[in-house]
PDBQT receptor file of N, H, CA, C and O in Angstrom, charges set to zero:
ATOM      1  N   MET A   1      94.161  94.606  75.531  1.00  0.00    +0.000 N 
ATOM      2  CA  MET A   1      93.634  95.710  74.773  1.00  0.00    +0.000 C 
ATOM      3  C   MET A   1      94.479  96.949  75.075  1.00  0.00    +0.000 C 
ATOM      4  O   MET A   1      94.724  97.272  76.237  1.00  0.00    +0.000 OA
ATOM      5  N   LEU A   2      94.907  97.616  74.055  1.00  0.00    +0.000 N 
ATOM      6  H   LEU A   2      94.708  97.354  73.111  1.00  0.00    +0.000 HD
ATOM      7  CA  LEU A   2      95.724  98.819  74.190  1.00  0.00    +0.000 C 
ATOM      8  C   LEU A   2      94.835 100.052  74.153  1.00  0.00    +0.000 C 
ATOM      9  O   LEU A   2      94.022 100.216  73.243  1.00  0.00    +0.000 OA
ATOM     10  N   THR A   3      94.996 100.916  75.150  1.00  0.00    +0.000 N 
ATOM     11  H   THR A   3      95.656 100.782  75.889  1.00  0.00    +0.000 HD
ATOM     12  CA  THR A   3      94.231 102.148  75.238  1.00  0.00    +0.000 C 
ATOM     13  C   THR A   3      95.148 103.262  75.704  1.00  0.00    +0.000 C 
ATOM     14  O   THR A   3      95.913 103.079  76.651  1.00  0.00    +0.000 OA
ATOM     15  N   THR A   4      95.082 104.406  75.058  1.00  0.00    +0.000 N 
ATOM     16  H   THR A   4      94.461 104.555  74.289  1.00  0.00    +0.000 HD
ATOM     17  CA  THR A   4      95.816 105.579  75.507  1.00  0.00    +0.000 C 
ATOM     18  C   THR A   4      94.974 106.279  76.564  1.00  0.00    +0.000 C 
ATOM     19  O   THR A   4      93.767 106.448  76.396  1.00  0.00    +0.000 OA
ATOM     20  N   ILE A   5      95.624 106.687  77.664  1.00  0.00    +0.000 N 
ATOM     21  H   ILE A   5      96.605 106.549  77.801  1.00  0.00    +0.000 HD
ATOM     22  CA  ILE A   5      94.887 107.358  78.733  1.00  0.00    +0.000 C 
ATOM     23  C   ILE A   5      95.542 108.686  79.071  1.00  0.00    +0.000 C 
ATOM     24  O   ILE A   5      96.722 108.906  78.798  1.00  0.00    +0.000 OA
ATOM     25  N   GLN A   6      94.760 109.555  79.663  1.00  0.00    +0.000 N 
ATOM     26  H   GLN A   6      93.802 109.376  79.884  1.00  0.00    +0.000 HD
ATOM     27  CA  GLN A   6      95.233 110.858  80.112  1.00  0.00    +0.000 C 
ATOM     28  C   GLN A   6      95.558 110.784  81.605  1.00  0.00    +0.000 C 
ATOM     29  O   GLN A   6      95.231 109.801  82.269  1.00  0.00    +0.000 OA
ATOM     30  N   LEU A   7      96.201 111.823  82.121  1.00  0.00    +0.000 N 
ATOM     31  H   LEU A   7      96.467 112.621  81.581  1.00  0.00    +0.000 HD
ATOM     32  CA  LEU A   7      96.664 111.844  83.502  1.00  0.00    +0.000 C 
ATOM     33  C   LEU A   7      95.547 111.587  84.504  1.00  0.00    +0.000 C 
ATOM     34  O   LEU A   7      95.748 110.832  85.455  1.00  0.00    +0.000 OA
ATOM     35  N   ASP A   8      94.387 112.186  84.322  1.00  0.00    +0.000 N 
ATOM     36  H   ASP A   8      94.223 112.800  83.550  1.00  0.00    +0.000 HD
ATOM     37  CA  ASP A   8      93.308 111.994  85.292  1.00  0.00    +0.000 C 
ATOM     38  C   ASP A   8      92.869 110.533  85.351  1.00  0.00    +0.000 C 
ATOM     39  O   ASP A   8      92.567 110.027  86.432  1.00  0.00    +0.000 OA
ATOM     40  N   LYS A   9      92.831 109.852  84.217  1.00  0.00    +0.000 N 
ATOM     41  H   LYS A   9      93.076 110.263  83.339  1.00  0.00    +0.000 HD
ATOM     42  CA  LYS A   9      92.472 108.437  84.179  1.00  0.00    +0.000 C 
ATOM     43  C   LYS A   9      93.578 107.602  84.820  1.00  0.00    +0.000 C 
ATOM     44  O   LYS A   9      93.295 106.634  85.527  1.00  0.00    +0.000 OA
ATOM     45  N   LEU A  10      94.830 107.970  84.578  1.00  0.00    +0.000 N 
ATOM     46  H   LEU A  10      95.060 108.756  84.004  1.00  0.00    +0.000 HD
ATOM     47  CA  LEU A  10      95.957 107.278  85.204  1.00  0.00    +0.000 C 
ATOM     48  C   LEU A  10      95.840 107.346  86.722  1.00  0.00    +0.000 C 
ATOM     49  O   LEU A  10      95.988 106.332  87.405  1.00  0.00    +0.000 OA
ATOM     50  N   GLN A  11      95.581 108.520  87.241  1.00  0.00    +0.000 N 
ATOM     51  H   GLN A  11      95.461 109.344  86.687  1.00  0.00    +0.000 HD
ATOM     52  CA  GLN A  11      95.452 108.696  88.685  1.00  0.00    +0.000 C 
ATOM     53  C   GLN A  11      94.309 107.848  89.237  1.00  0.00    +0.000 C 
ATOM     54  O   GLN A  11      94.431 107.262  90.313  1.00  0.00    +0.000 OA
ATOM     55  N   GLU A  12      93.212 107.784  88.510  1.00  0.00    +0.000 N 
ATOM     56  H   GLU A  12      93.113 108.261  87.637  1.00  0.00    +0.000 HD
ATOM     57  CA  GLU A  12      92.069 106.961  88.927  1.00  0.00    +0.000 C 
ATOM     58  C   GLU A  12      92.458 105.479  88.954  1.00  0.00    +0.000 C 
ATOM     59  O   GLU A  12      92.127 104.768  89.903  1.00  0.00    +0.000 OA
ATOM     60  N   LEU A  13      93.150 105.021  87.930  1.00  0.00    +0.000 N 
ATOM     61  H   LEU A  13      93.419 105.599  87.159  1.00  0.00    +0.000 HD
ATOM     62  CA  LEU A  13      93.557 103.617  87.863  1.00  0.00    +0.000 C 
ATOM     63  C   LEU A  13      94.563 103.267  88.953  1.00  0.00    +0.000 C 
ATOM     64  O   LEU A  13      94.521 102.165  89.500  1.00  0.00    +0.000 OA
ATOM     65  N   ILE A  14      95.461 104.185  89.275  1.00  0.00    +0.000 N 
ATOM     66  H   ILE A  14      95.496 105.080  88.831  1.00  0.00    +0.000 HD
ATOM     67  CA  ILE A  14      96.424 103.944  90.351  1.00  0.00    +0.000 C 
ATOM     68  C   ILE A  14      95.686 103.798  91.678  1.00  0.00    +0.000 C 
ATOM     69  O   ILE A  14      96.060 102.961  92.500  1.00  0.00    +0.000 OA
ATOM     70  N   LYS A  15      94.662 104.586  91.896  1.00  0.00    +0.000 N 
ATOM     71  H   LYS A  15      94.359 105.265  91.229  1.00  0.00    +0.000 HD
ATOM     72  CA  LYS A  15      93.852 104.452  93.113  1.00  0.00    +0.000 C 
ATOM     73  C   LYS A  15      93.159 103.103  93.176  1.00  0.00    +0.000 C 
ATOM     74  O   LYS A  15      92.816 102.624  94.257  1.00  0.00    +0.000 OA
ATOM     75  N   GLN A  16      92.950 102.485  92.007  1.00  0.00    +0.000 N 
ATOM     76  H   GLN A  16      93.228 102.874  91.129  1.00  0.00    +0.000 HD
ATOM     77  CA  GLN A  16      92.318 101.163  91.927  1.00  0.00    +0.000 C 
ATOM     78  C   GLN A  16      93.359 100.047  91.920  1.00  0.00    +0.000 C 
ATOM     79  O   GLN A  16      93.057  98.919  91.531  1.00  0.00    +0.000 OA
ATOM     80  N   ALA A  17      94.585 100.360  92.349  1.00  0.00    +0.000 N 
ATOM     81  H   ALA A  17      94.829 101.277  92.664  1.00  0.00    +0.000 HD
ATOM     82  CA  ALA A  17      95.686  99.393  92.470  1.00  0.00    +0.000 C 
ATOM     83  C   ALA A  17      96.204  98.896  91.131  1.00  0.00    +0.000 C 
ATOM     84  O   ALA A  17      96.577  97.730  91.001  1.00  0.00    +0.000 OA
ATOM     85  N   ALA A  18      96.231  99.772  90.137  1.00  0.00    +0.000 N 
ATOM     86  H   ALA A  18      95.928 100.719  90.242  1.00  0.00    +0.000 HD
ATOM     87  CA  ALA A  18      96.795  99.408  88.839  1.00  0.00    +0.000 C 
ATOM     88  C   ALA A  18      98.285  99.100  88.983  1.00  0.00    +0.000 C 
ATOM     89  O   ALA A  18      98.958  99.624  89.871  1.00  0.00    +0.000 OA
ATOM     90  N   ILE A  19      98.779  98.256  88.109  1.00  0.00    +0.000 N 
ATOM     91  H   ILE A  19      98.233  97.830  87.387  1.00  0.00    +0.000 HD
ATOM     92  CA  ILE A  19     100.201  97.922  88.058  1.00  0.00    +0.000 C 
ATOM     93  C   ILE A  19     100.850  98.805  87.001  1.00  0.00    +0.000 C 
ATOM     94  O   ILE A  19     100.397  98.842  85.857  1.00  0.00    +0.000 OA
ATOM     95  N   LEU A  20     101.909  99.516  87.378  1.00  0.00    +0.000 N 
ATOM     96  H   LEU A  20     102.278  99.486  88.307  1.00  0.00    +0.000 HD
ATOM     97  CA  LEU A  20     102.660 100.340  86.437  1.00  0.00    +0.000 C 
ATOM     98  C   LEU A  20     103.848  99.542  85.919  1.00  0.00    +0.000 C 
ATOM     99  O   LEU A  20     104.652  99.032  86.700  1.00  0.00    +0.000 OA
ATOM    100  N   VAL A  21     103.954  99.438  84.602  1.00  0.00    +0.000 N 
ATOM    101  H   VAL A  21     103.301  99.852  83.968  1.00  0.00    +0.000 HD
ATOM    102  CA  VAL A  21     105.061  98.725  83.971  1.00  0.00    +0.000 C 
ATOM    103  C   VAL A  21     105.832  99.713  83.109  1.00  0.00    +0.000 C 
ATOM    104  O   VAL A  21     105.325 100.206  82.102  1.00  0.00    +0.000 OA
ATOM    105  N   ASP A  22     107.059  99.992  83.518  1.00  0.00    +0.000 N 
ATOM    106  H   ASP A  22     107.470  99.592  84.337  1.00  0.00    +0.000 HD
ATOM    107  CA  ASP A  22     107.935 100.880  82.760  1.00  0.00    +0.000 C 
ATOM    108  C   ASP A  22     108.697 100.019  81.761  1.00  0.00    +0.000 C 
ATOM    109  O   ASP A  22     109.359  99.061  82.160  1.00  0.00    +0.000 OA
ATOM    110  N   VAL A  23     108.617 100.339  80.472  1.00  0.00    +0.000 N 
ATOM    111  H   VAL A  23     108.079 101.117  80.148  1.00  0.00    +0.000 HD
ATOM    112  CA  VAL A  23     109.229  99.508  79.441  1.00  0.00    +0.000 C 
ATOM    113  C   VAL A  23     110.578 100.043  78.951  1.00  0.00    +0.000 C 
ATOM    114  O   VAL A  23     111.079  99.602  77.917  1.00  0.00    +0.000 OA
ATOM    115  N   LEU A  24     111.158 100.978  79.678  1.00  0.00    +0.000 N 
ATOM    116  H   LEU A  24     110.751 101.336  80.518  1.00  0.00    +0.000 HD
ATOM    117  CA  LEU A  24     112.495 101.470  79.333  1.00  0.00    +0.000 C 
ATOM    118  C   LEU A  24     113.542 100.389  79.585  1.00  0.00    +0.000 C 
ATOM    119  O   LEU A  24     113.302  99.481  80.380  1.00  0.00    +0.000 OA
ATOM    120  N   PRO A  25     114.697 100.467  78.927  1.00  0.00    +0.000 N 
ATOM    121  CA  PRO A  25     115.798  99.566  79.261  1.00  0.00    +0.000 C 
ATOM    122  C   PRO A  25     116.153  99.701  80.741  1.00  0.00    +0.000 C 
ATOM    123  O   PRO A  25     115.938 100.755  81.338  1.00  0.00    +0.000 OA
ATOM    124  N   ALA A  26     116.686  98.653  81.322  1.00  0.00    +0.000 N 
ATOM    125  H   ALA A  26     116.860  97.796  80.837  1.00  0.00    +0.000 HD
ATOM    126  CA  ALA A  26     116.936  98.605  82.766  1.00  0.00    +0.000 C 
ATOM    127  C   ALA A  26     117.771  99.769  83.277  1.00  0.00    +0.000 C 
ATOM    128  O   ALA A  26     117.473 100.311  84.341  1.00  0.00    +0.000 OA
ATOM    129  N   ASP A  27     118.812 100.169  82.547  1.00  0.00    +0.000 N 
ATOM    130  H   ASP A  27     119.055  99.728  81.683  1.00  0.00    +0.000 HD
ATOM    131  CA  ASP A  27     119.659 101.265  83.034  1.00  0.00    +0.000 C 
ATOM    132  C   ASP A  27     118.896 102.585  83.088  1.00  0.00    +0.000 C 
ATOM    133  O   ASP A  27     119.089 103.374  84.013  1.00  0.00    +0.000 OA
ATOM    134  N   GLU A  28     118.041 102.826  82.116  1.00  0.00    +0.000 N 
ATOM    135  H   GLU A  28     117.884 102.185  81.365  1.00  0.00    +0.000 HD
ATOM    136  CA  GLU A  28     117.226 104.049  82.129  1.00  0.00    +0.000 C 
ATOM    137  C   GLU A  28     116.160 103.980  83.218  1.00  0.00    +0.000 C 
ATOM    138  O   GLU A  28     115.874 104.980  83.877  1.00  0.00    +0.000 OA
ATOM    139  N   TYR A  29     115.578 102.812  83.403  1.00  0.00    +0.000 N 
ATOM    140  H   TYR A  29     115.809 102.000  82.868  1.00  0.00    +0.000 HD
ATOM    141  CA  TYR A  29     114.592 102.621  84.477  1.00  0.00    +0.000 C 
ATOM    142  C   TYR A  29     115.220 102.946  85.825  1.00  0.00    +0.000 C 
ATOM    143  O   TYR A  29     114.598 103.597  86.665  1.00  0.00    +0.000 OA
ATOM    144  N   THR A  30     116.447 102.494  86.030  1.00  0.00    +0.000 N 
ATOM    145  H   THR A  30     116.952 101.965  85.348  1.00  0.00    +0.000 HD
ATOM    146  CA  THR A  30     117.138 102.738  87.297  1.00  0.00    +0.000 C 
ATOM    147  C   THR A  30     117.302 104.227  87.560  1.00  0.00    +0.000 C 
ATOM    148  O   THR A  30     117.175 104.679  88.698  1.00  0.00    +0.000 OA
ATOM    149  N   ARG A  31     117.582 104.981  86.517  1.00  0.00    +0.000 N 
ATOM    150  H   ARG A  31     117.685 104.613  85.593  1.00  0.00    +0.000 HD
ATOM    151  CA  ARG A  31     117.785 106.420  86.672  1.00  0.00    +0.000 C 
ATOM    152  C   ARG A  31     116.485 107.183  86.878  1.00  0.00    +0.000 C 
ATOM    153  O   ARG A  31     116.461 108.158  87.628  1.00  0.00    +0.000 OA
ATOM    154  N   GLU A  32     115.412 106.764  86.235  1.00  0.00    +0.000 N 
ATOM    155  H   GLU A  32     115.431 105.971  85.625  1.00  0.00    +0.000 HD
ATOM    156  CA  GLU A  32     114.179 107.563  86.255  1.00  0.00    +0.000 C 
ATOM    157  C   GLU A  32     112.960 106.684  85.997  1.00  0.00    +0.000 C 
ATOM    158  O   GLU A  32     112.777 106.178  84.890  1.00  0.00    +0.000 OA
ATOM    159  N   HIS A  33     112.136 106.507  87.011  1.00  0.00    +0.000 N 
ATOM    160  H   HIS A  33     112.285 106.919  87.910  1.00  0.00    +0.000 HD
ATOM    161  CA  HIS A  33     110.873 105.788  86.831  1.00  0.00    +0.000 C 
ATOM    162  C   HIS A  33     109.868 106.286  87.862  1.00  0.00    +0.000 C 
ATOM    163  O   HIS A  33     110.235 106.886  88.872  1.00  0.00    +0.000 OA
ATOM    164  N   LEU A  34     108.619 106.031  87.592  1.00  0.00    +0.000 N 
ATOM    165  H   LEU A  34     108.320 105.543  86.771  1.00  0.00    +0.000 HD
ATOM    166  CA  LEU A  34     107.569 106.427  88.526  1.00  0.00    +0.000 C 
ATOM    167  C   LEU A  34     107.633 105.544  89.769  1.00  0.00    +0.000 C 
ATOM    168  O   LEU A  34     107.928 104.354  89.665  1.00  0.00    +0.000 OA
ATOM    169  N   PRO A  35     107.360 106.113  90.943  1.00  0.00    +0.000 N 
ATOM    170  CA  PRO A  35     107.380 105.315  92.171  1.00  0.00    +0.000 C 
ATOM    171  C   PRO A  35     106.417 104.124  92.063  1.00  0.00    +0.000 C 
ATOM    172  O   PRO A  35     105.273 104.269  91.632  1.00  0.00    +0.000 OA
ATOM    173  N   GLY A  36     106.898 102.970  92.456  1.00  0.00    +0.000 N 
ATOM    174  H   GLY A  36     107.828 102.852  92.806  1.00  0.00    +0.000 HD
ATOM    175  CA  GLY A  36     106.079 101.768  92.459  1.00  0.00    +0.000 C 
ATOM    176  C   GLY A  36     106.036 101.010  91.140  1.00  0.00    +0.000 C 
ATOM    177  O   GLY A  36     105.461  99.924  91.065  1.00  0.00    +0.000 OA
ATOM    178  N   ALA A  37     106.638 101.572  90.108  1.00  0.00    +0.000 N 
ATOM    179  H   ALA A  37     107.106 102.454  90.169  1.00  0.00    +0.000 HD
ATOM    180  CA  ALA A  37     106.627 100.911  88.799  1.00  0.00    +0.000 C 
ATOM    181  C   ALA A  37     107.583  99.724  88.793  1.00  0.00    +0.000 C 
ATOM    182  O   ALA A  37     108.613  99.730  89.466  1.00  0.00    +0.000 OA
ATOM    183  N   ILE A  38     107.219  98.708  88.017  1.00  0.00    +0.000 N 
ATOM    184  H   ILE A  38     106.382  98.703  87.470  1.00  0.00    +0.000 HD
ATOM    185  CA  ILE A  38     108.128  97.597  87.791  1.00  0.00    +0.000 C 
ATOM    186  C   ILE A  38     108.706  97.751  86.390  1.00  0.00    +0.000 C 
ATOM    187  O   ILE A  38     108.142  98.452  85.550  1.00  0.00    +0.000 OA
ATOM    188  N   ASN A  39     109.815  97.103  86.148  1.00  0.00    +0.000 N 
ATOM    189  H   ASN A  39     110.273  96.533  86.830  1.00  0.00    +0.000 HD
ATOM    190  CA  ASN A  39     110.481  97.241  84.853  1.00  0.00    +0.000 C 
ATOM    191  C   ASN A  39     110.415  95.943  84.062  1.00  0.00    +0.000 C 
ATOM    192  O   ASN A  39     110.862  94.893  84.524  1.00  0.00    +0.000 OA
ATOM    193  N   ILE A  40     109.856  96.034  82.873  1.00  0.00    +0.000 N 
ATOM    194  H   ILE A  40     109.493  96.887  82.498  1.00  0.00    +0.000 HD
ATOM    195  CA  ILE A  40     109.918  94.978  81.877  1.00  0.00    +0.000 C 
ATOM    196  C   ILE A  40     110.323  95.687  80.584  1.00  0.00    +0.000 C 
ATOM    197  O   ILE A  40     109.473  96.255  79.899  1.00  0.00    +0.000 OA
ATOM    198  N   PRO A  41     111.619  95.658  80.247  1.00  0.00    +0.000 N 
ATOM    199  CA  PRO A  41     112.058  96.373  79.051  1.00  0.00    +0.000 C 
ATOM    200  C   PRO A  41     111.279  95.960  77.805  1.00  0.00    +0.000 C 
ATOM    201  O   PRO A  41     110.959  94.786  77.622  1.00  0.00    +0.000 OA
ATOM    202  N   LEU A  42     110.981  96.927  76.964  1.00  0.00    +0.000 N 
ATOM    203  H   LEU A  42     111.241  97.881  77.114  1.00  0.00    +0.000 HD
ATOM    204  CA  LEU A  42     110.164  96.699  75.775  1.00  0.00    +0.000 C 
ATOM    205  C   LEU A  42     110.689  95.549  74.921  1.00  0.00    +0.000 C 
ATOM    206  O   LEU A  42     109.905  94.756  74.401  1.00  0.00    +0.000 OA
ATOM    207  N   LYS A  43     112.002  95.454  74.773  1.00  0.00    +0.000 N 
ATOM    208  H   LYS A  43     112.639  96.098  75.196  1.00  0.00    +0.000 HD
ATOM    209  CA  LYS A  43     112.575  94.394  73.943  1.00  0.00    +0.000 C 
ATOM    210  C   LYS A  43     112.357  93.001  74.519  1.00  0.00    +0.000 C 
ATOM    211  O   LYS A  43     112.531  92.005  73.817  1.00  0.00    +0.000 OA
ATOM    212  N   THR A  44     111.973  92.924  75.806  1.00  0.00    +0.000 N 
ATOM    213  H   THR A  44     111.831  93.734  76.377  1.00  0.00    +0.000 HD
ATOM    214  CA  THR A  44     111.713  91.626  76.429  1.00  0.00    +0.000 C 
ATOM    215  C   THR A  44     110.240  91.418  76.745  1.00  0.00    +0.000 C 
ATOM    216  O   THR A  44     109.865  90.395  77.318  1.00  0.00    +0.000 OA
ATOM    217  N   LEU A  45     109.413  92.367  76.380  1.00  0.00    +0.000 N 
ATOM    218  H   LEU A  45     109.717  93.198  75.914  1.00  0.00    +0.000 HD
ATOM    219  CA  LEU A  45     107.986  92.311  76.703  1.00  0.00    +0.000 C 
ATOM    220  C   LEU A  45     107.309  91.223  75.865  1.00  0.00    +0.000 C 
ATOM    221  O   LEU A  45     107.197  91.350  74.645  1.00  0.00    +0.000 OA
ATOM    222  N   ASN A  46     106.864  90.167  76.521  1.00  0.00    +0.000 N 
ATOM    223  H   ASN A  46     106.955  90.063  77.512  1.00  0.00    +0.000 HD
ATOM    224  CA  ASN A  46     106.179  89.078  75.841  1.00  0.00    +0.000 C 
ATOM    225  C   ASN A  46     105.341  88.298  76.856  1.00  0.00    +0.000 C 
ATOM    226  O   ASN A  46     105.253  88.678  78.023  1.00  0.00    +0.000 OA
ATOM    227  N   HIS A  47     104.744  87.234  76.410  1.00  0.00    +0.000 N 
ATOM    228  H   HIS A  47     104.816  86.925  75.462  1.00  0.00    +0.000 HD
ATOM    229  CA  HIS A  47     103.873  86.449  77.294  1.00  0.00    +0.000 C 
ATOM    230  C   HIS A  47     104.624  85.933  78.522  1.00  0.00    +0.000 C 
ATOM    231  O   HIS A  47     104.095  85.962  79.633  1.00  0.00    +0.000 OA
ATOM    232  N   ALA A  48     105.839  85.467  78.324  1.00  0.00    +0.000 N 
ATOM    233  H   ALA A  48     106.269  85.444  77.421  1.00  0.00    +0.000 HD
ATOM    234  CA  ALA A  48     106.608  84.915  79.436  1.00  0.00    +0.000 C 
ATOM    235  C   ALA A  48     106.974  85.980  80.470  1.00  0.00    +0.000 C 
ATOM    236  O   ALA A  48     106.877  85.732  81.671  1.00  0.00    +0.000 OA
ATOM    237  N   THR A  49     107.392  87.158  80.017  1.00  0.00    +0.000 N 
ATOM    238  H   THR A  49     107.471  87.359  79.041  1.00  0.00    +0.000 HD
ATOM    239  CA  THR A  49     107.830  88.195  80.956  1.00  0.00    +0.000 C 
ATOM    240  C   THR A  49     106.652  88.892  81.634  1.00  0.00    +0.000 C 
ATOM    241  O   THR A  49     106.839  89.558  82.653  1.00  0.00    +0.000 OA
ATOM    242  N   THR A  50     105.471  88.755  81.101  1.00  0.00    +0.000 N 
ATOM    243  H   THR A  50     105.319  88.215  80.274  1.00  0.00    +0.000 HD
ATOM    244  CA  THR A  50     104.296  89.375  81.725  1.00  0.00    +0.000 C 
ATOM    245  C   THR A  50     103.420  88.358  82.456  1.00  0.00    +0.000 C 
ATOM    246  O   THR A  50     102.383  88.721  83.013  1.00  0.00    +0.000 OA
ATOM    247  N   ALA A  51     103.827  87.097  82.458  1.00  0.00    +0.000 N 
ATOM    248  H   ALA A  51     104.669  86.803  82.006  1.00  0.00    +0.000 HD
ATOM    249  CA  ALA A  51     103.017  86.043  83.075  1.00  0.00    +0.000 C 
ATOM    250  C   ALA A  51     102.798  86.277  84.568  1.00  0.00    +0.000 C 
ATOM    251  O   ALA A  51     101.783  85.845  85.114  1.00  0.00    +0.000 OA
ATOM    252  N   MET A  52     103.725  86.947  85.230  1.00  0.00    +0.000 N 
ATOM    253  H   MET A  52     104.550  87.298  84.786  1.00  0.00    +0.000 HD
ATOM    254  CA  MET A  52     103.589  87.182  86.672  1.00  0.00    +0.000 C 
ATOM    255  C   MET A  52     102.670  88.349  87.009  1.00  0.00    +0.000 C 
ATOM    256  O   MET A  52     102.347  88.565  88.177  1.00  0.00    +0.000 OA
ATOM    257  N   LEU A  53     102.247  89.099  86.002  1.00  0.00    +0.000 N 
ATOM    258  H   LEU A  53     102.509  88.924  85.053  1.00  0.00    +0.000 HD
ATOM    259  CA  LEU A  53     101.348  90.228  86.271  1.00  0.00    +0.000 C 
ATOM    260  C   LEU A  53      99.948  89.717  86.581  1.00  0.00    +0.000 C 
ATOM    261  O   LEU A  53      99.466  88.795  85.923  1.00  0.00    +0.000 OA
ATOM    262  N   PRO A  54      99.295  90.302  87.571  1.00  0.00    +0.000 N 
ATOM    263  CA  PRO A  54      97.948  89.838  87.925  1.00  0.00    +0.000 C 
ATOM    264  C   PRO A  54      96.941  90.158  86.816  1.00  0.00    +0.000 C 
ATOM    265  O   PRO A  54      97.029  91.199  86.164  1.00  0.00    +0.000 OA
ATOM    266  N   SER A  55      96.008  89.269  86.618  1.00  0.00    +0.000 N 
ATOM    267  H   SER A  55      95.936  88.423  87.147  1.00  0.00    +0.000 HD
ATOM    268  CA  SER A  55      95.000  89.476  85.571  1.00  0.00    +0.000 C 
ATOM    269  C   SER A  55      93.761  90.199  86.093  1.00  0.00    +0.000 C 
ATOM    270  O   SER A  55      92.872  90.548  85.315  1.00  0.00    +0.000 OA
ATOM    271  N   ASP A  56      93.699  90.425  87.403  1.00  0.00    +0.000 N 
ATOM    272  H   ASP A  56      94.421  90.141  88.034  1.00  0.00    +0.000 HD
ATOM    273  CA  ASP A  56      92.517  91.055  87.992  1.00  0.00    +0.000 C 
ATOM    274  C   ASP A  56      92.720  92.537  88.323  1.00  0.00    +0.000 C 
ATOM    275  O   ASP A  56      91.892  93.144  89.002  1.00  0.00    +0.000 OA
ATOM    276  N   ARG A  57      93.820  93.110  87.844  1.00  0.00    +0.000 N 
ATOM    277  H   ARG A  57      94.493  92.616  87.293  1.00  0.00    +0.000 HD
ATOM    278  CA  ARG A  57      94.102  94.531  88.080  1.00  0.00    +0.000 C 
ATOM    279  C   ARG A  57      94.474  95.186  86.762  1.00  0.00    +0.000 C 
ATOM    280  O   ARG A  57      95.014  94.526  85.875  1.00  0.00    +0.000 OA
ATOM    281  N   PRO A  58      94.190  96.482  86.623  1.00  0.00    +0.000 N 
ATOM    282  CA  PRO A  58      94.612  97.174  85.403  1.00  0.00    +0.000 C 
ATOM    283  C   PRO A  58      96.137  97.187  85.298  1.00  0.00    +0.000 C 
ATOM    284  O   PRO A  58      96.837  97.319  86.303  1.00  0.00    +0.000 OA
ATOM    285  N   ILE A  59      96.640  97.049  84.078  1.00  0.00    +0.000 N 
ATOM    286  H   ILE A  59      96.071  96.941  83.262  1.00  0.00    +0.000 HD
ATOM    287  CA  ILE A  59      98.069  97.093  83.813  1.00  0.00    +0.000 C 
ATOM    288  C   ILE A  59      98.320  98.326  82.938  1.00  0.00    +0.000 C 
ATOM    289  O   ILE A  59      97.697  98.486  81.889  1.00  0.00    +0.000 OA
ATOM    290  N   ILE A  60      99.226  99.184  83.372  1.00  0.00    +0.000 N 
ATOM    291  H   ILE A  60      99.733  99.054  84.225  1.00  0.00    +0.000 HD
ATOM    292  CA  ILE A  60      99.559 100.392  82.622  1.00  0.00    +0.000 C 
ATOM    293  C   ILE A  60     101.022 100.301  82.221  1.00  0.00    +0.000 C 
ATOM    294  O   ILE A  60     101.910 100.347  83.073  1.00  0.00    +0.000 OA
ATOM    295  N   ALA A  61     101.272 100.171  80.925  1.00  0.00    +0.000 N 
ATOM    296  H   ALA A  61     100.551 100.134  80.233  1.00  0.00    +0.000 HD
ATOM    297  CA  ALA A  61     102.633 100.160  80.407  1.00  0.00    +0.000 C 
ATOM    298  C   ALA A  61     102.947 101.558  79.907  1.00  0.00    +0.000 C 
ATOM    299  O   ALA A  61     102.130 102.188  79.236  1.00  0.00    +0.000 OA
ATOM    300  N   TYR A  62     104.134 102.036  80.238  1.00  0.00    +0.000 N 
ATOM    301  H   TYR A  62     104.798 101.524  80.784  1.00  0.00    +0.000 HD
ATOM    302  CA  TYR A  62     104.500 103.385  79.823  1.00  0.00    +0.000 C 
ATOM    303  C   TYR A  62     105.988 103.473  79.557  1.00  0.00    +0.000 C 
ATOM    304  O   TYR A  62     106.771 102.628  79.991  1.00  0.00    +0.000 OA
ATOM    305  N   CYS A  63     106.354 104.502  78.843  1.00  0.00    +0.000 N 
ATOM    306  H   CYS A  63     105.718 105.189  78.490  1.00  0.00    +0.000 HD
ATOM    307  CA  CYS A  63     107.747 104.766  78.527  1.00  0.00    +0.000 C 
ATOM    308  C   CYS A  63     107.901 106.275  78.401  1.00  0.00    +0.000 C 
ATOM    309  O   CYS A  63     107.046 106.949  77.826  1.00  0.00    +0.000 OA
ATOM    310  N   HIS A  64     108.976 106.791  78.930  1.00  0.00    +0.000 N 
ATOM    311  H   HIS A  64     109.671 106.243  79.396  1.00  0.00    +0.000 HD
ATOM    312  CA  HIS A  64     109.275 108.204  78.754  1.00  0.00    +0.000 C 
ATOM    313  C   HIS A  64     110.610 108.295  78.064  1.00  0.00    +0.000 C 
ATOM    314  O   HIS A  64     111.627 107.903  78.637  1.00  0.00    +0.000 OA
ATOM    315  N   ASP A  65     110.636 108.796  76.864  1.00  0.00    +0.000 N 
ATOM    316  H   ASP A  65     109.810 109.114  76.398  1.00  0.00    +0.000 HD
ATOM    317  CA  ASP A  65     111.860 108.922  76.081  1.00  0.00    +0.000 C 
ATOM    318  C   ASP A  65     112.362 110.352  76.235  1.00  0.00    +0.000 C 
ATOM    319  O   ASP A  65     111.719 111.293  75.768  1.00  0.00    +0.000 OA
ATOM    320  N   PHE A  66     113.490 110.514  76.877  1.00  0.00    +0.000 N 
ATOM    321  H   PHE A  66     114.012 109.750  77.256  1.00  0.00    +0.000 HD
ATOM    322  CA  PHE A  66     114.030 111.838  77.144  1.00  0.00    +0.000 C 
ATOM    323  C   PHE A  66     114.718 112.454  75.937  1.00  0.00    +0.000 C 
ATOM    324  O   PHE A  66     115.126 113.614  76.001  1.00  0.00    +0.000 OA
ATOM    325  N   GLN A  67     114.860 111.733  74.855  1.00  0.00    +0.000 N 
ATOM    326  H   GLN A  67     114.528 110.791  74.802  1.00  0.00    +0.000 HD
ATOM    327  CA  GLN A  67     115.578 112.215  73.688  1.00  0.00    +0.000 C 
ATOM    328  C   GLN A  67     114.681 113.010  72.773  1.00  0.00    +0.000 C 
ATOM    329  O   GLN A  67     115.132 113.493  71.735  1.00  0.00    +0.000 OA
TER     330      GLN A  67
């Protein structure tokens, strides 16, 4: 289920051990990402690439486009 959240909700979910998934391309992820985030580039985001994510924790996918 896709839900847009605000910063206060993000902080609450991180305290609950949420998984942060940065969907930027790998080179951009390397330059700038939130601490603790894992990288699954958007173009590769599918069932196979997300299979290792735990199903018992919130998953937060995000992208920051600097352009």
